[in-house]
N, CA, C and O atoms as a CHARMM CRD file, in Angstrom:
* protein
*
  336
    1    1 UNK  N     20.09000 -30.19800  -5.55500 PROA 1      0.00000
    2    1 UNK  CA    20.64200 -28.86900  -5.40200 PROA 1      0.00000
    3    1 UNK  C     20.55400 -28.45400  -3.93600 PROA 1      0.00000
    4    1 UNK  O     21.49600 -27.87400  -3.39700 PROA 1      0.00000
    5    2 UNK  N     19.42500 -28.74900  -3.29100 PROA 2      0.00000
    6    2 UNK  CA    19.25600 -28.37100  -1.89500 PROA 2      0.00000
    7    2 UNK  C     20.21500 -29.10500  -0.97700 PROA 2      0.00000
    8    2 UNK  O     20.75600 -28.52700  -0.03400 PROA 2      0.00000
    9    3 UNK  N     20.42200 -30.38900  -1.26200 PROA 3      0.00000
   10    3 UNK  CA    21.36100 -31.16300  -0.43900 PROA 3      0.00000
   11    3 UNK  C     22.79300 -30.65800  -0.61700 PROA 3      0.00000
   12    3 UNK  O     23.56000 -30.59300   0.34400 PROA 3      0.00000
   13    4 UNK  N     23.14200 -30.30400  -1.84700 PROA 4      0.00000
   14    4 UNK  CA    24.48400 -29.79000  -2.10500 PROA 4      0.00000
   15    4 UNK  C     24.68600 -28.46200  -1.37200 PROA 4      0.00000
   16    4 UNK  O     25.73600 -28.24500  -0.76700 PROA 4      0.00000
   17    5 UNK  N     23.69000 -27.57100  -1.41900 PROA 5      0.00000
   18    5 UNK  CA    23.79300 -26.28600  -0.73300 PROA 5      0.00000
   19    5 UNK  C     23.90900 -26.49600   0.77100 PROA 5      0.00000
   20    5 UNK  O     24.68200 -25.80700   1.43700 PROA 5      0.00000
   21    6 UNK  N     23.14500 -27.44400   1.30600 PROA 6      0.00000
   22    6 UNK  CA    23.23000 -27.72800   2.73700 PROA 6      0.00000
   23    6 UNK  C     24.60900 -28.26700   3.10300 PROA 6      0.00000
   24    6 UNK  O     25.17200 -27.89200   4.13100 PROA 6      0.00000
   25    7 UNK  N     25.15300 -29.14800   2.26000 PROA 7      0.00000
   26    7 UNK  CA    26.47500 -29.71100   2.53700 PROA 7      0.00000
   27    7 UNK  C     27.55500 -28.63500   2.49900 PROA 7      0.00000
   28    7 UNK  O     28.44200 -28.61000   3.35200 PROA 7      0.00000
   29    8 UNK  N     27.48000 -27.75700   1.51700 PROA 8      0.00000
   30    8 UNK  CA    28.48700 -26.69700   1.40200 PROA 8      0.00000
   31    8 UNK  C     28.38900 -25.74500   2.58900 PROA 8      0.00000
   32    8 UNK  O     29.41000 -25.36100   3.16100 PROA 8      0.00000
   33    9 UNK  N     27.16900 -25.36000   2.96600 PROA 9      0.00000
   34    9 UNK  CA    27.04000 -24.43100   4.09000 PROA 9      0.00000
   35    9 UNK  C     27.47100 -25.08400   5.39700 PROA 9      0.00000
   36    9 UNK  O     28.08000 -24.42800   6.24200 PROA 9      0.00000
   37   10 UNK  N     27.16700 -26.35000   5.57200 PROA 10     0.00000
   38   10 UNK  CA    27.64900 -27.04900   6.76700 PROA 10     0.00000
   39   10 UNK  C     29.17400 -27.16800   6.75700 PROA 10     0.00000
   40   10 UNK  O     29.82400 -27.01900   7.79100 PROA 10     0.00000
   41   11 UNK  N     29.72900 -27.43700   5.58400 PROA 11     0.00000
   42   11 UNK  CA    31.18700 -27.55300   5.47000 PROA 11     0.00000
   43   11 UNK  C     31.88500 -26.25500   5.83000 PROA 11     0.00000
   44   11 UNK  O     32.88700 -26.26400   6.54400 PROA 11     0.00000
   45   12 UNK  N     31.36400 -25.13900   5.34100 PROA 12     0.00000
   46   12 UNK  CA    31.96900 -23.85100   5.67200 PROA 12     0.00000
   47   12 UNK  C     31.70200 -23.46100   7.11300 PROA 12     0.00000
   48   12 UNK  O     32.54700 -22.83700   7.75500 PROA 12     0.00000
   49   13 UNK  N     30.53500 -23.82100   7.62800 PROA 13     0.00000
   50   13 UNK  CA    30.19900 -23.43400   8.99100 PROA 13     0.00000
   51   13 UNK  C     30.92600 -24.23600  10.03800 PROA 13     0.00000
   52   13 UNK  O     31.26600 -23.71100  11.09900 PROA 13     0.00000
   53   14 UNK  N     31.17200 -25.50300   9.75800 PROA 14     0.00000
   54   14 UNK  CA    31.78600 -26.37800  10.75300 PROA 14     0.00000
   55   14 UNK  C     33.27800 -26.61500  10.54500 PROA 14     0.00000
   56   14 UNK  O     33.90400 -27.34200  11.31600 PROA 14     0.00000
   57   15 UNK  N     33.85300 -26.00600   9.50500 PROA 15     0.00000
   58   15 UNK  CA    35.27800 -26.22300   9.21600 PROA 15     0.00000
   59   15 UNK  C     36.13600 -25.57500  10.30000 PROA 15     0.00000
   60   15 UNK  O     35.84300 -24.47000  10.75400 PROA 15     0.00000
   61   16 UNK  N     37.18500 -26.26100  10.70700 PROA 16     0.00000
   62   16 UNK  CA    38.08500 -25.67200  11.71300 PROA 16     0.00000
   63   16 UNK  C     38.82800 -24.46700  11.14400 PROA 16     0.00000
   64   16 UNK  O     39.02700 -24.35700   9.93400 PROA 16     0.00000
   65   17 UNK  N     39.22800 -23.58100  12.02400 PROA 17     0.00000
   66   17 UNK  CA    39.95200 -22.37600  11.61700 PROA 17     0.00000
   67   17 UNK  C     41.30000 -22.71800  10.97000 PROA 17     0.00000
   68   17 UNK  O     41.80000 -21.95200  10.14700 PROA 17     0.00000
   69   18 UNK  N     41.87800 -23.83900  11.33000 PROA 18     0.00000
   70   18 UNK  CA    43.19700 -24.21200  10.79700 PROA 18     0.00000
   71   18 UNK  C     43.12300 -24.51000   9.30100 PROA 18     0.00000
   72   18 UNK  O     44.14200 -24.43300   8.61500 PROA 18     0.00000
   73   19 UNK  N     41.97200 -24.84100   8.79100 PROA 19     0.00000
   74   19 UNK  CA    41.84300 -25.15000   7.35900 PROA 19     0.00000
   75   19 UNK  C     41.81400 -23.88800   6.50000 PROA 19     0.00000
   76   19 UNK  O     42.02600 -23.97200   5.29100 PROA 19     0.00000
   77   20 UNK  N     41.56300 -22.74600   7.08100 PROA 20     0.00000
   78   20 UNK  CA    41.50600 -21.45800   6.36600 PROA 20     0.00000
   79   20 UNK  C     40.50000 -21.48900   5.21300 PROA 20     0.00000
   80   20 UNK  O     40.75400 -20.95200   4.13500 PROA 20     0.00000
   81   21 UNK  N     39.37300 -22.11800   5.45900 PROA 21     0.00000
   82   21 UNK  CA    38.33200 -22.22400   4.42900 PROA 21     0.00000
   83   21 UNK  C     37.73500 -20.85500   4.12600 PROA 21     0.00000
   84   21 UNK  O     37.38700 -20.56800   2.98100 PROA 21     0.00000
   85   22 UNK  N     37.61800 -20.02200   5.13500 PROA 22     0.00000
   86   22 UNK  CA    37.00000 -18.71100   4.93800 PROA 22     0.00000
   87   22 UNK  C     37.87700 -17.77700   4.11100 PROA 22     0.00000
   88   22 UNK  O     37.38200 -16.78500   3.57500 PROA 22     0.00000
   89   23 UNK  N     39.16300 -18.07500   4.00100 PROA 23     0.00000
   90   23 UNK  CA    40.03700 -17.24900   3.17600 PROA 23     0.00000
   91   23 UNK  C     39.92800 -17.61800   1.69900 PROA 23     0.00000
   92   23 UNK  O     40.37700 -16.85800   0.84100 PROA 23     0.00000
   93   24 UNK  N     39.33900 -18.77300   1.39200 PROA 24     0.00000
   94   24 UNK  CA    39.22100 -19.19900  -0.00400 PROA 24     0.00000
   95   24 UNK  C     38.22000 -18.35300  -0.77900 PROA 24     0.00000
   96   24 UNK  O     38.42600 -18.05800  -1.95600 PROA 24     0.00000
   97   25 UNK  N     37.16700 -17.97700  -0.13400 PROA 25     0.00000
   98   25 UNK  CA    36.11700 -17.21800  -0.81700 PROA 25     0.00000
   99   25 UNK  C     35.97200 -15.86500  -0.13600 PROA 25     0.00000
  100   25 UNK  O     35.57300 -15.77500   1.02600 PROA 25     0.00000
  101   26 UNK  N     36.30000 -14.82600  -0.87400 PROA 26     0.00000
  102   26 UNK  CA    36.13300 -13.45700  -0.38300 PROA 26     0.00000
  103   26 UNK  C     35.06900 -12.78800  -1.25500 PROA 26     0.00000
  104   26 UNK  O     35.21900 -12.71500  -2.47400 PROA 26     0.00000
  105   27 UNK  N     34.02100 -12.31200  -0.64600 PROA 27     0.00000
  106   27 UNK  CA    32.94700 -11.64100  -1.37300 PROA 27     0.00000
  107   27 UNK  C     32.98500 -10.16200  -1.01200 PROA 27     0.00000
  108   27 UNK  O     32.89300  -9.80900   0.16400 PROA 27     0.00000
  109   28 UNK  N     33.11800  -9.29500  -2.01600 PROA 28     0.00000
  110   28 UNK  CA    33.12600  -7.86000  -1.70600 PROA 28     0.00000
  111   28 UNK  C     31.72600  -7.41500  -1.25000 PROA 28     0.00000
  112   28 UNK  O     30.71800  -8.01700  -1.61900 PROA 28     0.00000
  113   29 UNK  N     31.69100  -6.36700  -0.45600 PROA 29     0.00000
  114   29 UNK  CA    30.41200  -5.93300   0.09900 PROA 29     0.00000
  115   29 UNK  C     29.66900  -4.96400  -0.81700 PROA 29     0.00000
  116   29 UNK  O     28.46500  -4.77700  -0.64200 PROA 29     0.00000
  117   30 UNK  N     30.33700  -4.34600  -1.78100 PROA 30     0.00000
  118   30 UNK  CA    29.67200  -3.32100  -2.58900 PROA 30     0.00000
  119   30 UNK  C     28.52100  -3.86500  -3.42700 PROA 30     0.00000
  120   30 UNK  O     27.54700  -3.13300  -3.60200 PROA 30     0.00000
  121   31 UNK  N     28.54800  -5.10500  -3.96700 PROA 31     0.00000
  122   31 UNK  CA    27.36100  -5.55200  -4.71900 PROA 31     0.00000
  123   31 UNK  C     26.12200  -5.67300  -3.82600 PROA 31     0.00000
  124   31 UNK  O     25.00700  -5.38800  -4.26200 PROA 31     0.00000
  125   32 UNK  N     26.32300  -6.09500  -2.58500 PROA 32     0.00000
  126   32 UNK  CA    25.18900  -6.22000  -1.66800 PROA 32     0.00000
  127   32 UNK  C     24.63200  -4.85100  -1.31000 PROA 32     0.00000
  128   32 UNK  O     23.41600  -4.67800  -1.22400 PROA 32     0.00000
  129   33 UNK  N     25.50900  -3.88100  -1.10200 PROA 33     0.00000
  130   33 UNK  CA    25.06100  -2.53200  -0.78200 PROA 33     0.00000
  131   33 UNK  C     24.31000  -1.91800  -1.95400 PROA 33     0.00000
  132   33 UNK  O     23.28100  -1.26900  -1.76400 PROA 33     0.00000
  133   34 UNK  N     24.81800  -2.11900  -3.15800 PROA 34     0.00000
  134   34 UNK  CA    24.17400  -1.58200  -4.35400 PROA 34     0.00000
  135   34 UNK  C     22.81300  -2.23000  -4.57100 PROA 34     0.00000
  136   34 UNK  O     21.83500  -1.54200  -4.86600 PROA 34     0.00000
  137   35 UNK  N     22.74900  -3.53400  -4.43000 PROA 35     0.00000
  138   35 UNK  CA    21.48600  -4.25200  -4.60800 PROA 35     0.00000
  139   35 UNK  C     20.49400  -3.86100  -3.52200 PROA 35     0.00000
  140   35 UNK  O     19.30600  -3.69900  -3.80300 PROA 35     0.00000
  141   36 UNK  N     20.95700  -3.71000  -2.29700 PROA 36     0.00000
  142   36 UNK  CA    20.06600  -3.31300  -1.20100 PROA 36     0.00000
  143   36 UNK  C     19.47300  -1.94200  -1.42800 PROA 36     0.00000
  144   36 UNK  O     18.28800  -1.73200  -1.17000 PROA 36     0.00000
  145   37 UNK  N     20.27100  -1.00700  -1.90600 PROA 37     0.00000
  146   37 UNK  CA    19.75900   0.33000  -2.21000 PROA 37     0.00000
  147   37 UNK  C     18.73000   0.30000  -3.32300 PROA 37     0.00000
  148   37 UNK  O     17.69500   0.96100  -3.23400 PROA 37     0.00000
  149   38 UNK  N     19.00300  -0.45500  -4.36000 PROA 38     0.00000
  150   38 UNK  CA    18.06400  -0.58000  -5.47800 PROA 38     0.00000
  151   38 UNK  C     16.75300  -1.20600  -5.02100 PROA 38     0.00000
  152   38 UNK  O     15.67300  -0.73500  -5.37800 PROA 38     0.00000
  153   39 UNK  N     16.85300  -2.26400  -4.23300 PROA 39     0.00000
  154   39 UNK  CA    15.63700  -2.93200  -3.75200 PROA 39     0.00000
  155   39 UNK  C     14.83200  -2.04100  -2.82500 PROA 39     0.00000
  156   39 UNK  O     13.60200  -2.10600  -2.83300 PROA 39     0.00000
  157   40 UNK  N     15.48600  -1.21300  -2.02800 PROA 40     0.00000
  158   40 UNK  CA    14.74200  -0.32000  -1.13200 PROA 40     0.00000
  159   40 UNK  C     13.97700   0.73000  -1.93000 PROA 40     0.00000
  160   40 UNK  O     12.83800   1.05100  -1.59100 PROA 40     0.00000
  161   41 UNK  N     14.58500   1.26800  -2.98300 PROA 41     0.00000
  162   41 UNK  CA    13.88200   2.24000  -3.82300 PROA 41     0.00000
  163   41 UNK  C     12.71700   1.56600  -4.54100 PROA 41     0.00000
  164   41 UNK  O     11.63600   2.14600  -4.64700 PROA 41     0.00000
  165   42 UNK  N     12.92700   0.35600  -5.03200 PROA 42     0.00000
  166   42 UNK  CA    11.85600  -0.38800  -5.68500 PROA 42     0.00000
  167   42 UNK  C     10.71000  -0.65600  -4.71400 PROA 42     0.00000
  168   42 UNK  O      9.54400  -0.56100  -5.09600 PROA 42     0.00000
  169   43 UNK  N     11.02100  -0.98400  -3.48900 PROA 43     0.00000
  170   43 UNK  CA     9.99600  -1.23400  -2.48000 PROA 43     0.00000
  171   43 UNK  C      9.19800   0.02600  -2.18000 PROA 43     0.00000
  172   43 UNK  O      7.98500  -0.04500  -1.98100 PROA 43     0.00000
  173   44 UNK  N      9.85800   1.17500  -2.14300 PROA 44     0.00000
  174   44 UNK  CA     9.15500   2.43900  -1.89800 PROA 44     0.00000
  175   44 UNK  C      8.17800   2.71700  -3.03300 PROA 44     0.00000
  176   44 UNK  O      7.03900   3.10900  -2.77500 PROA 44     0.00000
  177   45 UNK  N      8.59200   2.52600  -4.27500 PROA 45     0.00000
  178   45 UNK  CA     7.69900   2.77100  -5.40200 PROA 45     0.00000
  179   45 UNK  C      6.51400   1.80900  -5.38500 PROA 45     0.00000
  180   45 UNK  O      5.38500   2.21600  -5.65900 PROA 45     0.00000
  181   46 UNK  N      6.75800   0.54700  -5.06700 PROA 46     0.00000
  182   46 UNK  CA     5.65500  -0.42500  -5.03400 PROA 46     0.00000
  183   46 UNK  C      4.69000  -0.11100  -3.90000 PROA 46     0.00000
  184   46 UNK  O      3.47900  -0.26500  -4.05900 PROA 46     0.00000
  185   47 UNK  N      5.20700   0.32400  -2.76400 PROA 47     0.00000
  186   47 UNK  CA     4.34100   0.69400  -1.64700 PROA 47     0.00000
  187   47 UNK  C      3.49400   1.90200  -2.01700 PROA 47     0.00000
  188   47 UNK  O      2.30900   1.94800  -1.68900 PROA 47     0.00000
  189   48 UNK  N      4.08500   2.87700  -2.69500 PROA 48     0.00000
  190   48 UNK  CA     3.35300   4.06100  -3.11700 PROA 48     0.00000
  191   48 UNK  C      2.24400   3.68400  -4.09400 PROA 48     0.00000
  192   48 UNK  O      1.13300   4.20400  -3.98900 PROA 48     0.00000
  193   49 UNK  N      2.51900   2.80400  -5.02600 PROA 49     0.00000
  194   49 UNK  CA     1.49900   2.36400  -5.97600 PROA 49     0.00000
  195   49 UNK  C      0.36600   1.63600  -5.26400 PROA 49     0.00000
  196   49 UNK  O     -0.80400   1.84500  -5.58400 PROA 49     0.00000
  197   50 UNK  N      0.70200   0.79000  -4.30800 PROA 50     0.00000
  198   50 UNK  CA    -0.32800   0.06500  -3.56400 PROA 50     0.00000
  199   50 UNK  C     -1.19500   1.03300  -2.77800 PROA 50     0.00000
  200   50 UNK  O     -2.41200   0.85600  -2.71700 PROA 50     0.00000
  201   51 UNK  N     -0.59900   2.04900  -2.17900 PROA 51     0.00000
  202   51 UNK  CA    -1.37400   3.02600  -1.42400 PROA 51     0.00000
  203   51 UNK  C     -2.28600   3.82200  -2.34800 PROA 51     0.00000
  204   51 UNK  O     -3.42600   4.11700  -1.98800 PROA 51     0.00000
  205   52 UNK  N     -1.80100   4.17100  -3.52900 PROA 52     0.00000
  206   52 UNK  CA    -2.64100   4.88700  -4.48900 PROA 52     0.00000
  207   52 UNK  C     -3.83700   4.03500  -4.90900 PROA 52     0.00000
  208   52 UNK  O     -4.95200   4.54800  -5.00800 PROA 52     0.00000
  209   53 UNK  N     -3.62100   2.74100  -5.15800 PROA 53     0.00000
  210   53 UNK  CA    -4.74300   1.85600  -5.50700 PROA 53     0.00000
  211   53 UNK  C     -5.71900   1.74200  -4.35400 PROA 53     0.00000
  212   53 UNK  O     -6.93100   1.75100  -4.57100 PROA 53     0.00000
  213   54 UNK  N     -5.21900   1.63700  -3.13400 PROA 54     0.00000
  214   54 UNK  CA    -6.09100   1.57400  -1.96100 PROA 54     0.00000
  215   54 UNK  C     -6.91700   2.84600  -1.84400 PROA 54     0.00000
  216   54 UNK  O     -8.12100   2.78000  -1.59700 PROA 54     0.00000
  217   55 UNK  N     -6.28300   4.00800  -2.02000 PROA 55     0.00000
  218   55 UNK  CA    -6.99900   5.27000  -1.85500 PROA 55     0.00000
  219   55 UNK  C     -8.05900   5.43700  -2.93700 PROA 55     0.00000
  220   55 UNK  O     -9.15300   5.93100  -2.66400 PROA 55     0.00000
  221   56 UNK  N     -7.74000   5.02900  -4.16300 PROA 56     0.00000
  222   56 UNK  CA    -8.72700   5.11000  -5.23900 PROA 56     0.00000
  223   56 UNK  C     -9.91400   4.18900  -4.94700 PROA 56     0.00000
  224   56 UNK  O    -11.05800   4.57500  -5.18700 PROA 56     0.00000
  225   57 UNK  N     -9.67200   3.00800  -4.44400 PROA 57     0.00000
  226   57 UNK  CA   -10.75200   2.10500  -4.06900 PROA 57     0.00000
  227   57 UNK  C    -11.58700   2.66400  -2.93600 PROA 57     0.00000
  228   57 UNK  O    -12.80900   2.52200  -2.93800 PROA 57     0.00000
  229   58 UNK  N    -10.94500   3.29800  -1.96800 PROA 58     0.00000
  230   58 UNK  CA   -11.68100   3.90400  -0.85900 PROA 58     0.00000
  231   58 UNK  C    -12.57400   5.03300  -1.35700 PROA 58     0.00000
  232   58 UNK  O    -13.71500   5.16700  -0.91500 PROA 58     0.00000
  233   59 UNK  N    -12.05400   5.84900  -2.28300 PROA 59     0.00000
  234   59 UNK  CA   -12.86400   6.93200  -2.84300 PROA 59     0.00000
  235   59 UNK  C    -14.06300   6.39400  -3.61400 PROA 59     0.00000
  236   59 UNK  O    -15.16700   6.92700  -3.50400 PROA 59     0.00000
  237   60 UNK  N    -13.84500   5.34300  -4.39200 PROA 60     0.00000
  238   60 UNK  CA   -14.96200   4.76500  -5.15100 PROA 60     0.00000
  239   60 UNK  C    -15.99300   4.14500  -4.21600 PROA 60     0.00000
  240   60 UNK  O    -17.19600   4.25800  -4.45200 PROA 60     0.00000
  241   61 UNK  N    -15.52500   3.49200  -3.15600 PROA 61     0.00000
  242   61 UNK  CA   -16.46600   2.91400  -2.20000 PROA 61     0.00000
  243   61 UNK  C    -17.26100   4.00600  -1.48900 PROA 61     0.00000
  244   61 UNK  O    -18.44500   3.82700  -1.20500 PROA 61     0.00000
  245   62 UNK  N    -16.61900   5.13000  -1.20300 PROA 62     0.00000
  246   62 UNK  CA   -17.32800   6.26000  -0.59800 PROA 62     0.00000
  247   62 UNK  C    -18.38200   6.79800  -1.56800 PROA 62     0.00000
  248   62 UNK  O    -19.47400   7.17200  -1.14300 PROA 62     0.00000
  249   63 UNK  N    -18.06900   6.84000  -2.86300 PROA 63     0.00000
  250   63 UNK  CA   -19.05700   7.26800  -3.86000 PROA 63     0.00000
  251   63 UNK  C    -20.24800   6.31600  -3.89700 PROA 63     0.00000
  252   63 UNK  O    -21.39700   6.75500  -3.95300 PROA 63     0.00000
  253   64 UNK  N    -19.97500   5.01500  -3.86400 PROA 64     0.00000
  254   64 UNK  CA   -21.05400   4.02600  -3.87400 PROA 64     0.00000
  255   64 UNK  C    -21.92400   4.18900  -2.63200 PROA 64     0.00000
  256   64 UNK  O    -23.15100   4.16600  -2.73000 PROA 64     0.00000
  257   65 UNK  N    -21.30700   4.35200  -1.47300 PROA 65     0.00000
  258   65 UNK  CA   -22.06800   4.51300  -0.23400 PROA 65     0.00000
  259   65 UNK  C    -22.91200   5.78700  -0.29200 PROA 65     0.00000
  260   65 UNK  O    -24.06100   5.77000   0.15000 PROA 65     0.00000
  261   66 UNK  N    -22.38500   6.87600  -0.81800 PROA 66     0.00000
  262   66 UNK  CA   -23.14300   8.11800  -0.95500 PROA 66     0.00000
  263   66 UNK  C    -24.31900   7.96300  -1.89800 PROA 66     0.00000
  264   66 UNK  O    -25.40900   8.46900  -1.63000 PROA 66     0.00000
  265   67 UNK  N    -24.09700   7.25800  -3.01200 PROA 67     0.00000
  266   67 UNK  CA   -25.18500   7.03200  -3.96600 PROA 67     0.00000
  267   67 UNK  C    -26.27100   6.15800  -3.36100 PROA 67     0.00000
  268   67 UNK  O    -27.45400   6.40000  -3.59800 PROA 67     0.00000
  269   68 UNK  N    -25.89500   5.14900  -2.58500 PROA 68     0.00000
  270   68 UNK  CA   -26.89400   4.29600  -1.92700 PROA 68     0.00000
  271   68 UNK  C    -27.70800   5.11100  -0.93200 PROA 68     0.00000
  272   68 UNK  O    -28.92400   4.93600  -0.84700 PROA 68     0.00000
  273   69 UNK  N    -27.06900   5.99000  -0.18500 PROA 69     0.00000
  274   69 UNK  CA   -27.79700   6.85000   0.75200 PROA 69     0.00000
  275   69 UNK  C    -28.76900   7.76400   0.01700 PROA 69     0.00000
  276   69 UNK  O    -29.89800   7.95900   0.46700 PROA 69     0.00000
  277   70 UNK  N    -28.34000   8.32300  -1.10700 PROA 70     0.00000
  278   70 UNK  CA   -29.21000   9.21400  -1.87400 PROA 70     0.00000
  279   70 UNK  C    -30.42200   8.46600  -2.41600 PROA 70     0.00000
  280   70 UNK  O    -31.54900   8.95600  -2.33800 PROA 70     0.00000
  281   71 UNK  N    -30.18600   7.27700  -2.96500 PROA 71     0.00000
  282   71 UNK  CA   -31.29700   6.48100  -3.49200 PROA 71     0.00000
  283   71 UNK  C    -32.23600   6.08100  -2.36100 PROA 71     0.00000
  284   71 UNK  O    -33.45600   6.11900  -2.52200 PROA 71     0.00000
  285   72 UNK  N    -31.67900   5.70200  -1.22600 PROA 72     0.00000
  286   72 UNK  CA   -32.51500   5.32200  -0.07500 PROA 72     0.00000
  287   72 UNK  C    -33.35400   6.51000   0.38000 PROA 72     0.00000
  288   72 UNK  O    -34.53800   6.34900   0.67700 PROA 72     0.00000
  289   73 UNK  N    -32.76700   7.68700   0.43800 PROA 73     0.00000
  290   73 UNK  CA   -33.50000   8.88800   0.83400 PROA 73     0.00000
  291   73 UNK  C    -34.64500   9.17300  -0.13900 PROA 73     0.00000
  292   73 UNK  O    -35.75200   9.50900   0.28300 PROA 73     0.00000
  293   74 UNK  N    -34.37700   9.03700  -1.44500 PROA 74     0.00000
  294   74 UNK  CA   -35.41800   9.26400  -2.45000 PROA 74     0.00000
  295   74 UNK  C    -36.54700   8.23900  -2.32100 PROA 74     0.00000
  296   74 UNK  O    -37.71900   8.59300  -2.44600 PROA 74     0.00000
  297   75 UNK  N    -36.20500   6.98200  -2.07600 PROA 75     0.00000
  298   75 UNK  CA   -37.21500   5.93700  -1.93700 PROA 75     0.00000
  299   75 UNK  C    -38.06500   6.18500  -0.69700 PROA 75     0.00000
  300   75 UNK  O    -39.28800   6.05600  -0.74900 PROA 75     0.00000
  301   76 UNK  N    -37.43900   6.53400   0.40300 PROA 76     0.00000
  302   76 UNK  CA   -38.18300   6.80000   1.64000 PROA 76     0.00000
  303   76 UNK  C    -39.12500   7.98400   1.43800 PROA 76     0.00000
  304   76 UNK  O    -40.27600   7.93500   1.87000 PROA 76     0.00000
  305   77 UNK  N    -38.65200   9.04700   0.78600 PROA 77     0.00000
  306   77 UNK  CA   -39.51600  10.19700   0.54500 PROA 77     0.00000
  307   77 UNK  C    -40.67200   9.83500  -0.38400 PROA 77     0.00000
  308   77 UNK  O    -41.79700  10.29300  -0.18600 PROA 77     0.00000
  309   78 UNK  N    -40.39900   9.02300  -1.38700 PROA 78     0.00000
  310   78 UNK  CA   -41.46800   8.61300  -2.31300 PROA 78     0.00000
  311   78 UNK  C    -42.49800   7.75200  -1.61300 PROA 78     0.00000
  312   78 UNK  O    -43.69500   7.90900  -1.85600 PROA 78     0.00000
  313   79 UNK  N    -42.06200   6.83600  -0.74100 PROA 79     0.00000
  314   79 UNK  CA   -42.99500   5.97200  -0.02000 PROA 79     0.00000
  315   79 UNK  C    -43.79400   6.76500   1.00800 PROA 79     0.00000
  316   79 UNK  O    -44.97200   6.47700   1.22100 PROA 79     0.00000
  317   80 UNK  N    -43.17700   7.76000   1.65000 PROA 80     0.00000
  318   80 UNK  CA   -43.91500   8.58900   2.59500 PROA 80     0.00000
  319   80 UNK  C    -44.94900   9.44800   1.88900 PROA 80     0.00000
  320   80 UNK  O    -46.03500   9.69200   2.41500 PROA 80     0.00000
  321   81 UNK  N    -44.59800   9.90900   0.68100 PROA 81     0.00000
  322   81 UNK  CA   -45.53800  10.71200  -0.09100 PROA 81     0.00000
  323   81 UNK  C    -46.74100   9.89200  -0.54500 PROA 81     0.00000
  324   81 UNK  O    -47.85300  10.41700  -0.59900 PROA 81     0.00000
  325   82 UNK  N    -46.54200   8.61400  -0.87400 PROA 82     0.00000
  326   82 UNK  CA   -47.63400   7.73300  -1.29100 PROA 82     0.00000
  327   82 UNK  C    -48.52200   7.37800  -0.11200 PROA 82     0.00000
  328   82 UNK  O    -49.71700   7.14200  -0.29200 PROA 82     0.00000
  329   83 UNK  N    -47.96400   7.33600   1.08800 PROA 83     0.00000
  330   83 UNK  CA   -48.73000   6.93400   2.26700 PROA 83     0.00000
  331   83 UNK  C    -49.69500   8.03800   2.69800 PROA 83     0.00000
  332   83 UNK  O    -50.66200   7.74800   3.40200 PROA 83     0.00000
  333   84 UNK  N    -49.47200   9.27800   2.30700 PROA 84     0.00000
  334   84 UNK  CA   -50.35900  10.39100   2.72300 PROA 84     0.00000
  335   84 UNK  C    -51.55100  10.44200   1.90200 PROA 84     0.00000
  336   84 UNK  O    -52.40400  11.30600   2.10500 PROA 84     0.00000
């Protein structure tokens, strides 16, 4: 399949203008425009979801860091109280 695609693309790319090869296949532009618009909206939604997951993870990590600080503070106070 790859060799066939390479041969066809080389044939169309290297064909002389006198053969009128480019007139044989006309592709309208509207399907590409429609697909591009759809893909851009899909990309925006996926980016938004990824950012939401990142922000939720950052918030949870901040909670973990705060809890570790609180536990460390309690342990230090308990050890200082025992040392007196």
